[in-house]
NUTI-563824 format. One line per field, with one value per residue: residue number from 1; y, z, x of N, C-alpha, C in turn. Coordinates in Angstrom, 1 decimal, padded with zeros to 4 digits, m for minus. Example, Ala and Ser with C-alpha at 12.3 -4.5 7.8 and 13.67 -1.06 7.14 Angstrom:
2
i	1|2;
nnorth	m005.7|m002.2;
nup	007.8|007.1;
neast	013.2|012.8;
canorth	m004.5|m001.1;
caup	007.8|007.1;
caeast	012.3|013.7;
cnorth	m003.3|000.0;
cup	007.8|007.9;
ceast	013.2|012.9;
This chain:
124
i	1|2|3|4|5|6|7|8|9|10|11|12|13|14|15|16|17|18|19|20|21|22|23|24|25|26|27|28|29|30|31|32|33|34|35|36|37|38|39|40|41|42|43|44|45|46|47|48|49|50|51|52|53|54|55|56|57|58|59|60|61|62|63|64|65|66|67|68|69|70|71|72|73|74|75|76|77|78|79|80|81|82|83|84|85|86|87|88|89|90|91|92|93|94|95|96|97|98|99|100|101|102|103|104|105|106|107|108|109|110|111|112|113|114|115|116|117|118|119|120|121|122|123|124;
nnorth	m001.8|m003.0|m003.7|m003.0|m001.4|000.7|001.7|002.6|004.5|006.3|007.2|008.4|010.5|011.9|012.7|014.5|016.8|017.3|015.7|014.4|012.1|009.6|006.3|003.0|000.3|m003.2|m005.0|m007.4|m010.0|m009.6|m008.6|m008.5|m006.2|m004.5|m004.4|m002.8|000.0|003.4|005.8|009.2|012.6|016.0|019.6|021.4|022.3|023.0|022.0|019.2|018.8|019.5|017.5|015.3|016.0|015.9|013.2|012.1|013.4|012.4|009.6|009.5|010.4|008.1|006.6|005.6|005.5|006.6|004.5|005.7|008.8|010.4|012.8|015.1|017.6|018.7|018.1|017.0|014.3|012.7|010.2|008.1|005.7|003.1|000.6|m002.1|m000.6|001.7|005.1|007.2|010.4|012.7|015.3|016.2|015.9|014.4|012.1|011.2|010.8|008.7|006.8|004.7|003.3|002.0|000.6|m001.2|m002.6|m005.1|m005.3|m005.5|m003.2|m001.5|m000.9|m000.4|001.4|003.1|004.4|007.2|009.5|012.7|013.8|015.9|019.3|021.8|025.0|026.9;
nup	m131.6|m134.5|m138.1|m139.6|m137.9|m137.7|m140.3|m140.4|m138.4|m139.6|m141.8|m140.3|m139.2|m141.6|m142.4|m140.4|m141.3|m143.5|m145.8|m149.1|m150.7|m149.2|m149.1|m148.2|m149.0|m149.0|m149.4|m148.8|m150.0|m152.4|m152.5|m150.9|m149.9|m148.2|m146.0|m146.1|m148.1|m147.7|m149.3|m150.2|m151.1|m151.5|m152.0|m152.5|m152.2|m149.5|m148.3|m148.7|m147.3|m144.7|m144.3|m144.2|m142.0|m140.0|m139.9|m139.2|m136.7|m135.2|m135.2|m134.0|m131.4|m130.6|m130.3|m132.6|m135.0|m138.3|m140.6|m142.7|m144.5|m147.4|m150.0|m148.8|m149.1|m151.7|m151.9|m153.9|m153.9|m151.1|m149.2|m146.5|m144.7|m142.8|m142.5|m142.4|m143.2|m145.8|m146.4|m148.8|m149.9|m152.0|m154.5|m156.3|m159.2|m159.4|m158.2|m159.9|m162.2|m161.5|m160.6|m158.5|m157.4|m159.6|m160.5|m158.4|m158.5|m157.9|m155.2|m152.0|m150.7|m147.7|m145.5|m142.9|m139.8|m137.2|m133.9|m133.1|m131.0|m130.6|m128.3|m125.8|m126.0|m123.9|m123.7|m122.4;
neast	m018.4|m019.8|m019.1|m021.4|m022.9|m021.0|m021.1|m023.8|m023.6|m021.8|m023.4|m025.5|m024.1|m023.4|m026.0|m026.5|m025.3|m026.6|m026.0|m026.3|m028.4|m027.6|m026.2|m025.8|m023.8|m023.7|m021.0|m019.8|m020.0|m018.9|m016.3|m013.1|m012.0|m013.4|m016.3|m018.5|m019.6|m020.1|m021.9|m022.2|m023.1|m022.1|m022.8|m020.8|m017.3|m016.9|m019.1|m018.7|m016.4|m017.3|m019.2|m017.5|m015.9|m017.9|m018.5|m015.9|m015.6|m017.8|m017.5|m015.0|m015.7|m016.9|m014.7|m013.6|m011.3|m010.1|m008.3|m007.1|m007.3|m008.3|m008.1|m009.1|m008.1|m008.7|m011.3|m013.1|m013.6|m013.8|m012.3|m012.8|m011.3|m012.1|m011.3|m013.1|m015.2|m015.7|m015.9|m017.3|m017.3|m018.6|m018.5|m021.4|m021.2|m018.9|m019.6|m021.6|m020.1|m018.2|m019.9|m020.3|m022.4|m023.5|m021.3|m020.9|m023.2|m024.3|m024.3|m025.8|m028.2|m028.2|m030.7|m031.2|m032.1|m030.7|m030.5|m028.8|m027.0|m025.7|m023.2|m024.3|m023.5|m022.3|m023.6|m022.5;
canorth	m001.4|m003.9|m002.9|m002.5|m000.3|001.8|002.3|003.3|005.7|007.3|007.7|009.3|011.8|012.7|013.2|015.7|017.9|017.4|014.9|014.1|010.7|008.6|005.0|002.0|m000.9|m004.3|m005.6|m008.5|m011.1|m009.2|m008.3|m008.5|m004.9|m003.9|m005.0|m001.8|001.3|004.4|006.8|010.4|013.7|017.4|020.6|022.3|021.8|023.3|021.0|017.9|018.8|019.5|016.1|014.4|016.3|015.4|011.7|011.9|013.8|011.6|008.3|009.7|010.4|006.7|006.0|004.9|006.4|006.1|004.1|006.6|009.8|010.8|013.7|016.2|019.0|019.2|017.8|016.5|013.0|012.4|008.8|007.8|004.3|002.6|m000.9|m002.8|000.4|002.8|006.1|008.0|011.7|013.2|016.4|015.5|015.6|013.3|010.9|010.8|010.3|007.4|005.9|003.5|002.5|001.1|m000.3|m002.2|m002.9|m006.4|m005.1|m005.3|m001.9|m001.6|000.1|m000.3|002.7|003.0|005.6|007.8|010.8|013.4|014.2|017.3|020.2|022.9|026.3|027.9;
caup	m132.8|m135.7|m139.3|m140.1|m137.0|m138.1|m141.5|m140.0|m137.7|m140.6|m142.5|m139.4|m139.1|m142.8|m142.3|m139.5|m142.1|m144.8|m146.9|m150.0|m151.2|m148.6|m149.5|m147.7|m149.8|m148.3|m150.4|m148.3|m150.9|m153.7|m152.5|m149.6|m149.6|m147.1|m145.8|m146.5|m148.6|m147.5|m150.4|m150.0|m151.8|m151.0|m153.0|m152.7|m151.5|m148.1|m147.9|m148.7|m146.1|m143.5|m144.1|m143.8|m140.6|m139.1|m139.8|m138.5|m135.3|m134.6|m135.0|m133.0|m130.1|m130.3|m130.2|m133.8|m135.8|m139.6|m141.0|m143.7|m145.0|m148.7|m150.8|m148.1|m149.5|m152.9|m151.6|m154.9|m153.5|m149.8|m148.8|m145.1|m144.7|m141.5|m142.6|m142.8|m143.8|m146.5|m146.7|m150.0|m149.9|m153.3|m155.2|m157.1|m160.5|m159.3|m157.8|m161.2|m163.2|m161.1|m160.4|m157.7|m157.3|m160.8|m160.5|m157.4|m158.7|m157.3|m153.7|m151.3|m150.1|m146.3|m145.2|m141.4|m139.1|m135.9|m133.2|m132.6|m130.4|m130.3|m126.9|m125.6|m125.8|m123.1|m124.4|m121.5;
caeast	m019.2|m019.5|m019.0|m022.7|m023.2|m020.2|m021.6|m025.0|m023.2|m021.3|m024.6|m026.1|m023.2|m023.6|m027.3|m026.5|m024.8|m027.4|m025.4|m027.3|m028.6|m026.7|m026.4|m024.9|m023.8|m023.1|m020.1|m019.1|m020.0|m018.4|m014.9|m012.4|m011.4|m014.2|m017.6|m019.5|m019.3|m021.1|m021.8|m023.0|m022.5|m022.4|m023.1|m019.7|m016.1|m017.1|m020.1|m018.1|m015.5|m018.2|m019.8|m016.3|m015.5|m018.9|m018.3|m014.7|m015.8|m018.8|m016.9|m013.9|m016.4|m017.2|m013.4|m013.3|m010.4|m009.9|m007.0|m006.6|m008.2|m007.7|m008.8|m009.7|m007.6|m009.4|m012.8|m014.0|m014.0|m013.1|m012.4|m012.5|m011.1|m012.2|m011.0|m014.3|m016.1|m015.1|m016.9|m017.0|m018.0|m018.3|m019.3|m022.5|m020.7|m017.9|m020.4|m022.3|m019.0|m017.6|m021.1|m020.0|m023.6|m023.6|m020.1|m021.1|m024.7|m024.7|m024.2|m027.1|m028.4|m028.6|m031.8|m031.5|m031.9|m030.2|m030.5|m027.5|m027.1|m024.5|m023.1|m024.8|m022.5|m022.7|m023.6|m021.8;
cnorth	m002.3|m003.0|m002.3|m001.3|000.9|002.5|003.1|004.6|006.8|007.9|008.7|010.6|012.6|013.3|014.5|016.9|018.0|016.8|014.4|012.7|009.7|007.2|004.1|000.7|m002.0|m005.1|m006.8|m009.7|m010.8|m009.0|m008.4|m007.2|m004.2|m004.7|m004.1|m000.6|002.2|005.5|008.0|011.5|015.0|018.3|021.5|021.7|021.9|022.2|019.6|017.8|018.7|018.1|015.2|014.7|015.8|013.9|011.4|012.2|012.8|010.2|008.4|009.8|009.0|005.9|005.1|005.9|005.7|005.5|005.0|007.6|010.3|011.8|014.9|017.5|019.5|019.0|017.5|015.1|012.7|010.9|008.7|006.3|003.8|001.1|m001.6|m001.9|001.5|003.8|007.0|009.2|012.4|014.6|015.6|015.0|014.4|012.0|010.3|010.2|008.9|006.4|004.6|002.6|001.5|000.1|m001.5|m002.5|m004.2|m006.4|m004.9|m003.9|m002.1|m000.5|000.2|001.1|002.4|004.3|006.0|009.1|011.4|013.7|015.6|018.2|021.4|024.2|027.3|028.0;
cup	m134.0|m137.0|m139.8|m139.2|m137.3|m139.3|m141.3|m139.3|m138.6|m141.4|m141.6|m139.3|m140.4|m142.9|m141.4|m140.2|m143.5|m146.0|m147.8|m150.5|m150.6|m148.9|m148.8|m148.5|m149.0|m149.4|m150.0|m149.2|m152.2|m153.7|m151.0|m149.1|m148.4|m147.0|m146.3|m147.1|m148.1|m148.5|m150.0|m150.8|m151.2|m152.2|m153.3|m152.0|m150.0|m147.6|m147.8|m147.5|m144.8|m143.2|m143.6|m142.4|m139.6|m138.9|m138.9|m137.0|m134.6|m134.3|m134.0|m131.6|m129.7|m130.3|m131.4|m134.7|m137.2|m139.7|m141.9|m144.2|m146.3|m149.3|m150.1|m148.6|m150.8|m152.8|m152.8|m154.6|m152.2|m149.5|m147.3|m145.0|m143.2|m141.5|m143.2|m143.5|m144.5|m146.9|m147.8|m149.9|m151.1|m153.5|m156.0|m158.5|m160.4|m159.0|m159.1|m162.1|m162.8|m160.9|m159.7|m157.5|m158.4|m160.8|m159.5|m157.3|m158.1|m155.8|m153.2|m150.6|m148.7|m146.0|m143.7|m140.9|m137.7|m135.2|m132.8|m132.0|m130.3|m128.8|m126.8|m125.3|m124.9|m123.8|m123.5|m121.7;
ceast	m018.8|m019.5|m020.3|m023.1|m022.3|m020.7|m022.9|m024.6|m022.6|m022.4|m025.3|m025.4|m023.3|m025.0|m027.3|m026.1|m025.5|m026.7|m026.5|m027.2|m027.6|m027.2|m025.4|m025.0|m023.1|m022.3|m019.4|m019.0|m019.3|m016.9|m014.4|m011.9|m012.2|m015.5|m018.7|m018.9|m020.5|m020.9|m022.7|m022.3|m022.9|m022.5|m021.9|m018.5|m016.3|m018.1|m019.5|m017.2|m016.2|m018.8|m018.7|m016.0|m016.6|m018.8|m017.1|m014.9|m016.7|m018.2|m015.7|m014.5|m016.7|m015.9|m013.1|m012.5|m010.2|m008.5|m006.3|m007.7|m007.5|m008.7|m009.4|m009.3|m008.3|m010.9|m013.7|m014.5|m013.1|m013.4|m012.0|m012.4|m011.0|m012.0|m012.2|m015.3|m015.3|m016.2|m016.4|m017.9|m017.6|m019.0|m020.3|m021.9|m019.7|m018.6|m021.1|m021.2|m018.5|m018.7|m020.8|m021.2|m023.8|m022.5|m020.3|m022.6|m025.2|m024.7|m025.6|m027.1|m028.9|m029.6|m032.1|m031.4|m031.6|m030.2|m029.1|m027.8|m025.8|m024.4|m023.5|m023.6|m023.0|m022.6|m022.9|m020.4;
C-alpha cells in the first residue's frame, strides 16, 4: 500500500464512523515530515476515539501499524503517525483553533476515491 492509498484508507475508515469534514492534504512539496495529512473531526471525546479506533483497526487488518499514537487519552486531538501519512482526528473546536487547513493552505487537496471493504464478520 503506497502513501496515497494509506491516506485514502484512513479516510474510508473515518467515514465508516461518520467522521466529519474529512480532508486529505498532499504535503509532499511543502515538507519532509510526511507525504499526506488526513484531517477529520468528531463531535465528542467518544466520537473522536471511535474514529481513531476505526482507522487503527482497519489499517491493522491491512497489516499497517502506526509508528506512534498521541492524544488518545484526552481525545481533543488524536494523532496517528504512519510515517508517510499522519492522521489528525480533532474535536470540532480544536480543529477550528489550530486550523491546519489554513496553515497548510498551499497543500494540494486529494479528491480520489478508492473502494475499501471491511472483512465480513460472522454474526454467529
